[in-house]
C-alpha positions as CSV (number, residue, x, y, z in Angstrom):
1,M,-17.1,-11.6,12.6
2,T,-13.4,-11.7,13.2
3,Y,-10.8,-11.1,10.5
4,V,-8.3,-13.9,10.9
5,C,-5.8,-13.3,8.1
6,S,-3.2,-10.6,8.5
7,S,-1.1,-9.1,5.9
8,T,2.7,-8.8,6.3
9,G,2.8,-5.5,4.5
10,D,2.1,-3.7,1.3
11,A,5.5,-2.9,-0.1
12,D,5.4,-5.6,-2.7
13,E,2.0,-4.4,-4.1
14,L,3.3,-0.8,-4.1
15,S,6.4,-1.8,-6.0
16,A,4.4,-3.7,-8.6
17,A,2.0,-0.9,-9.0
18,A,4.8,1.7,-9.4
19,A,6.5,-0.5,-12.0
20,W,3.2,-0.7,-14.0
21,L,2.7,3.1,-13.7
22,Y,6.3,3.6,-15.0
23,K,5.5,1.3,-18.0
24,A,2.3,3.3,-18.7
25,T,3.7,6.8,-18.3
26,G,7.5,6.6,-18.7
27,E,7.9,8.9,-15.7
28,A,11.1,8.2,-13.9
29,G,9.6,9.0,-10.5
30,Y,7.5,5.8,-10.7
31,L,10.6,3.7,-11.4
32,N,12.3,5.2,-8.4
33,E,9.2,4.3,-6.3
34,A,9.3,0.8,-7.6
35,K,12.9,0.5,-6.6
36,S,12.4,1.9,-3.1
37,F,9.3,-0.2,-2.3
38,Y,10.7,-3.5,-3.6
39,P,11.2,-5.8,-0.6
40,A,14.7,-7.3,-0.1
41,G,15.1,-11.0,-0.7
42,T,14.2,-13.5,-3.3
43,A,10.7,-13.8,-4.7
44,W,9.7,-17.5,-4.6
45,G,6.0,-17.7,-5.2
46,F,2.9,-15.7,-5.8
47,A,0.2,-15.7,-3.1
48,W,-2.6,-13.5,-1.7
49,N,-0.1,-12.0,0.8
50,D,3.0,-12.0,-1.4
51,A,3.2,-10.1,-4.7
52,N,7.0,-10.1,-4.8
53,V,7.0,-12.3,-7.9
54,G,4.7,-9.9,-9.7
55,A,6.8,-6.9,-8.7
56,A,10.0,-8.8,-9.8
57,V,8.6,-9.9,-13.1
58,R,7.4,-6.4,-14.0
59,S,10.4,-4.6,-12.6
60,I,13.1,-6.8,-14.0
61,F,13.0,-4.9,-17.2
62,Y,13.7,-1.6,-15.5
63,I,15.5,-2.2,-12.2
64,S,19.2,-3.3,-12.3
């Protein structure tokens, strides 16, 4: 069996996860991670390979 789908990266998922961890714990280190992992550019849609929208929605309350 051949895996035909390839991911373009995991920075968007890491950013969203760090933003959720910041919300849950209040630890500033997680907010810094969310900022550092957030991919440059505009989030336009949510898909299996693009969690930028999820990261943006969660992070918009914390990242300026």
